[in-house]
N, C-alpha and C positions, 0 to 999 in steps of 0.2 A: 165744450160740453158735447159728448158723443151721443147721438140719438139712439135710444133703445130700440132694437129691431123686434118685431114679431116673428113668429116661427117662419112664416112664408118668406119674409124678407130676409131672415137669417140664412135660410137655405139657399136663396138666390145669391146672397153675398158670398157664402161659402163656395158655391158652384163657380162663380165668377173668379174667386181668389184661386181655386184649384185649377181653373182653365188657364189662367195667366202663369200659374206655377208650371202647368204641363207645357206652355209655350216655352218657358225658360228652359226646362229640362230637354224638351225636344231640340231646341237650337244648340244646347250644349252638346247633344248627341251628334248632330250633323257636324258641328264644328270639329269634334274630336275624330270622327271617322273620315271626314272629307278634307279637312285642313290639317289638323294636328298630326294625324297618321301619315298624311301624303306630303306634308310640307318638305321634309328632307328629300324625298324622291323628286318632288317639283324642282327644288332648287339644284339638285344634281342634274336634272334634265336640261336646265338652261346654262349649264356650264360652270356652276359654282363648286368649288372643292369641298369634299365632305368635312375635312377638319375645320374650315372656315365657318361652315354652316353650324356644326356643333359648338364651336367657340361662340358664335352669335347667340345660340340658344342659352348657353351658360351666362354669357354677359348680360343678356336681356333679363334672365331670372334674378340676377343679383341686383340690377337696376330696379326691377319691379318690387323687390323686398323692401326697399326704402320707402316705397309708396304705401305699403300695407297699412301702417298705423294711421297716417293722415286720411287715408280713405275710409278706414274703420271708424275713425272719429266723425266723419261725415255721416255715417250710417247710424252710429249710436247717439250722437248729439242731436242731430238735425233730422235726418229723414232717410230711412232704408230705401224708399221709393227714388228719391233724389240720387242717391248714390247708384242704383241700379240704371237710372236713365242716362246718367253721365257715362257709365261704363258701356252702355249699348251704342251711344252715340260715337264714342272713340273707337269701338270695334268697327263700326260702319266706315268711318274715315280711314282706319288703317287698312282694312281689306280692300276697300276701292283703291286705295294707293298702291298697294302691292299688285293689284290687277293691272294698273296702268303703267308700271315701270318694269325695267329689267336690270338696272344697275344694282349691284350688291350693296353698296354703301346707302343708297336711298331705301332699298327693301329693308336694310337694317334698321333705319329709322322707323319705318312703318311697323316693323315686327316689334320693336321696343314698345311702340305706342300700343299695340295690341296686348302686350304683356301688362302695361299699366291699366288698360281697360279692364283686364281680368281682376285687378286688385279692388276695382270699384264694385265687383260682383261677388267676390268671395265673402262668405259670411253674411252679406246683406240679403241675398236671396232667400237662404234658410231662415234668417232672422224675421224677414218680412212675413213669410208665410206661416211660420210658427206663431208669431204674435197675433196674425190676423185670425187664425184658427184656435188660438188660445190652448195649445197642447204641449207647451214647452217642457212640462214635468210629468208627462204621462208616457211611460216607456212604450206601451202598445200603441198609443196614438202616434209617437214619433216614428216608430218602426213602420206603421201603416203608411204614413205620409212619405217617408223616405222610400219606401218600397213602390209606391205610386210614382213618385218622381223617377225612380229607376226605370219603370215601365216606359214612362214618356221618353226618357233619355234613350233607352233601347229602341223605341220606335223611330227617334231621330237617327240612330245608327243605321237602321233598316233603310229608311228613305235616303239618308245620305249615302249609303253604299250603293243604292240603286242609281241615284243621280250621278255619282261618280263614275259608275259603269258606262253611262252614256256620254256624260259630259267630258270625262278625261280622254275618251277616245276621239271625240270631236275636237277639243281644244283644251289642253291641261289647265291653261291659265284661268279658264272660266270658273274653277273651284273658288277663287277669291271673289269673283262677282256674286256667286251664290251666297257665300258667307256674308258679304256686305249687305245684301238685300234682306237676308234673314234677320240680321240684327237691326236693320232699319224698321222692319215690320215689328219687332219686339219692342223697339223704343216707342213706336206709336201706340202700341197696345197698353204698355204701362201708363203712358201719358194720358191716354183717353180713358182707360177703364181701371187702372190700378188704384185701389184705395189704401189707407193706412190706418188700422185700428189697433187698439190695445197697446199703443205706443205713444209716449209723450216726449217731445223734444226737451232736452235738459237745458237749464241755464248754466253757463260757464263763462269764464273770462273771454273777452273778444280775442280773436286770433286763433287760427288752427294749430299754431305751434303749441300754444298753451293747452288746447284741447287734446291734442295728439299726446302730449306728455302726460296729461292727467289720466286718460284712458289706458295709456300703456302701463302706468304704474298700477292702476286699479286691476288690470288684467294680470300682471305678473304677481301681485299680491294674491289674487284668487288662485293662481297656479301653485304658488308656494305654500298655500295653506295645507296643513296636515290632512284635512278631509278630502282633499282633491288629488290624491295620489293617482287615481285611475286616469285622470286627465293628463297627468305628467307621463305615465307609462304609454298612453296612446300617442303622445307627441314624440316620445323617443322611438317607439316602434315604427312610426310613420316616417320619421327622419331617416332611419336605416332602410325601410322598405322602399321610400321614394328613391334613394340613391340607386338601388339595384333595379327597381322596376322601370325607372326612366331609360336606363340602358336597354332594357328588353324591348320597351315599346317603340323606341327609335330605331333599334336594330332589326326588329321583325320585319318591316317592309323591305329592308335591304337583303335579308335572308330569303324572302320569298322571290325577290326580283333578280338579284345577283347569283344566289346559289340554286334555287329551286326553278328558276326560268319563268316565273309568272310575270304577265304584263301589268302595268300600273292600274289599268282600268278593271282588269280581272280581279286584282287584289282589292280594290275598292268595293267591287260587287261581292267578293267573298266575305269581307267584313260585315256587310249588309246582311248576308245569310247568317253569320254567326249571331247578329243581334236577335234573330228568331230564337235561337237556342237559349239565349240569356233571359227571354221573356219568362222562362220557367223559374228564375231565381226567387221571385217573391213568394211563388207556390212552394218552393222548397223550404224557404225560411218559415213560412206559415205552418207547414206540415212538421217541422222540427222546431218546437217551441223555443223562443228566445228568452222566456221569462226567467229561466234559472241563471241567466247571465251571459255576457258577450265573450268571456274568455276562451271558453272551450270552442266556440265557433271559429274564432280567429286562429287559435293555435292549429287545429287540425286542418283547416282550410289552407293556410299558408303552407303546412308541410306537404300536402299533397300537390298543391300548386308548384312547389319547387321541383317535384319530380316531373311534372308536366313540361316545365321550362327546359329542364336538362334534356329530356327526350326530343323536344322541339329543336334544341341546338344540335343533336346528333342526327337529325333527320336528313336522309340523302335522296328521298323521293318525295314529290309533292304530296301524295296521299298521306304520308306520315306527318309532314308538316301541317297539313290541314286538320288531321285528327288531334294532334297534340296542342295546336293553338286553339282549337274549339274547346278542348278540356280547360286550358289555362284562362280562356276568356270566360267561361261560365263560373270557374272558381274566383276569378277576380271580381266578377259581378257580386257574388256572395260577400266577398271581402269588403267591397265598396258599400253595400247596403249596411252591413253590420258595423263598420268603422264610422261611417257618417251618423248612423243612429247613436252609437255610444258617445261620439264626440258631442252631439246636441244634448243627449241625456245628462251628461256630466258638466254642462255648461250653465252659466247664470244668464237669464233672459235680458237683464239690464246691460250686460256687456257681451252679448252673444256675437255681435258683429266684430267687435274687437278681438274676442277669442278666436273667432274665425280668421282674423288678420294674423294672429300668432301661429295658427295652423298653416296659413299660407306663407308665412315668413319661413317657418320650419320646411315647408315644401320647396320653396324657392332656392334656399341654401343647398338643400339635399339634391335637388334637381340639377343645379348648376354643377356640383361636384360629380354627380353620376354621369351627367351628358358629357362633361369635359373628358373624364377618364374612359367613357364609353367610346368617344371618338378617337382617342389614342389606341384603344384596344381594336377597333375596327380597321385602322390603317396599319397596324402592327402585326397582330396575330390573327386577324380575320374575324368576320361576323360570327361564324358557328362557334369558335372557340370562346369568344367573348360571352356568348349567350349561355354557354355551358358553365362558364365561371359564375355568371350571374345566378343560375340555378342552384349552384353549390352554396352561394352566399345567402339565399332567400330564407332558409330554415332559422337563421339568427333572429329574423323578424318575429317568427312564431314564438321562440323562446322568450323574447322580451314580453310578449303578452301574458305569459304565465305569472308575471309580477302583479297583475291586476287583483284587486280585492272584489269579490262578488258580494252584492248586497245580500 
């Protein structure tokens, strides 16, 4: 029996929940700009071949996708909080491990563990905060919450970029130590202060194999229902979009360093500066009401972003690269907020984490395909030409969104 809170207690609970949510998104922001964006460059700097690295990324994504439903079952049957804590602890172990070793094969093991760690977090974080705040079916409430999360994440981008500017210049290897410490702190915060409200564990047959199968079937039945066409369209568009955007985001650092002559620490600092630009994304979305639907936002944003990517690939001067990447980063921020909001809006709270697992499986397969072929493109036709091809393919994602039905 959950104790009913008075108004003062409810506000404190909501502030605490949003505070932990802020910590989650902030850490994800630091991770993306300091580790995910710089990992390829770091591995190259210690002498590992680009093709071997991109193959590792692809294989790790394929391994992780098999963990998505078991970890989603943990979140939907037992506890979103438990799932998140397991993920944060695995991240801590993986990043500390990469910090301590230089052997490619040992690094590969820790990198795969970090991908598995992410499967415990996908879906569970959004499900945890939406349940606690009880806004799972309020379009404006979801968009406001996702927008706040985006702000916290971009604050992580800014801080991560600034940390990278100094840390990479001192010792590139330290990025893994920073990542491990952040996830350890996040684990302790969730363990000490995280609560779980408006969620009841479900009784199910013992054993996660059965639980996983049941949640998988429930999720796929939901997706195949005629009323859930928009969720299917979002999945298809995200699959194609992930394939092409994964190539862009791993190729972008190589473009700056190998073609435009930027040093790794300056690239990290530059991405932190771009985070300031994307802080305007929630304001842009607020000024351009989303109440009429998600479709038009996504179509036009993707189309303009494709042009930014093509121009970035053609850049032969550093200033042009900075301008076009800045535009692509801002537009990608809009896409991220709207896609995440739409995905949660068209989900069922009871299976929200498992549906998030389907989103992640979708991502992992597409990411593995994109990264693998991106690696081939980088070593055969070069980074700039590969990114131009990516830009030419991006509009297909926008066309897929046109199949959505607005409410």
